[in-house]
N, C-alpha and C positions, 0 to 999 in steps of 0.2 A: 546765534550759537547759544547751545543752554549751558549753564551753569547749573551745579550741585552744589546744597546747601545741606547738609548735614548737622546733627547732632540739636537740632534745635526744640529748644527745650516745651517741653505739655503744656501748655495749654496757651502758647505763644498763636497767634491765628493770623490768616495772612495779613492786616490787616499790619498787626507787626513789624511782621518780615517786607512786605513791602514801604512802608517808613521808613525803615533801614536801605534797603537797597535800592529802591527807585532814584534816588541824589547822584546814584549811578550810573543809570541810564536801562535800569532792568526793569524790565514788563512781562505781563503777562505771567505773573509769580503764582504757582500752585504748587498748596501747601497739601502734604499727601496725611489724608488724616491716620491717627495710630498710627505714624510710621517715623517721626520726629524729623521728615527731612523736605523740603523744598525744591522747586526749579523754576529758576528764572530766564527768560530768553535776553541777550541784548545783541546789539544791532551790530556794533563790533568789536572788532579783537580786542585794540586798547580799552574800552570799557572795560569788558570784563575780564582783560590785565585787570585792570587799575583795580578794580572792586574784587577779587579770588586774593590780590598783594595785601590791602588792607582791614578787608575783609575776615579771611581767614584764622580763624583764632579768639574771634572776637565775643566778649563776655556778652551775652543776652542773658538775663534773669543769672538763677544759677547753675551747676554744674560746668561741664567742660566747655570748653570756647566752640565758637564753629566750626565745623569744618566744608570751605570752599574753595571747588575745586571744577574746573572743566567736566559738563556730566559724558558721561559713555556716551558714544554714538554708533549702535548697533552691535552687532556680532563682535563678539573675545576676537581679540589681534587688532581690532580696528579703533583702539582705543583711546582718549583724547585725555584721557583724566590724568590727573597728578599734574595740573597744571604748565604742562609743557605745548609747545604751537601745535595746533592742524600738523596733522603731516600732509603732504602733495596725496591728493587723490593717486589712486592704482589704475591701469588700465585695465580695460577689459580686455580677457583675454580674444575674442573675439573679434576686436576692435586693434589688439596691438602692430607695431608698427611692420614689422617681419609678418610675410604671408605665411599663411602654414600649406606644405606641403602635404600633401594624399599620396600615399600608394595605394593602388590597385591593383589586381591579379588581372593580366589578360586571359578573353579566354580563346583556344586554339581548336 
């Protein structure tokens, strides 16, 4: 699962972000140059949850604290942002449990 890290102070390198997040189990840390944000991968929900709880608002340099939350996962409406647990996957309509009945006009 991916965690978003916002409000990274300018001039903070990937090494600085990595040094802070690696002890929480973060891997594949990616800093978006010029955007003041980064993303980190976590193998488990408990690791990500602990990281968010302990590092959201953390002062890294001057300025406002870090904004640490679950990253959005895809299209609008399927967001996990805000620190909530991921929602249950939704069935694809073509594979829903109830059969789909089609009506066809008869030729006479």
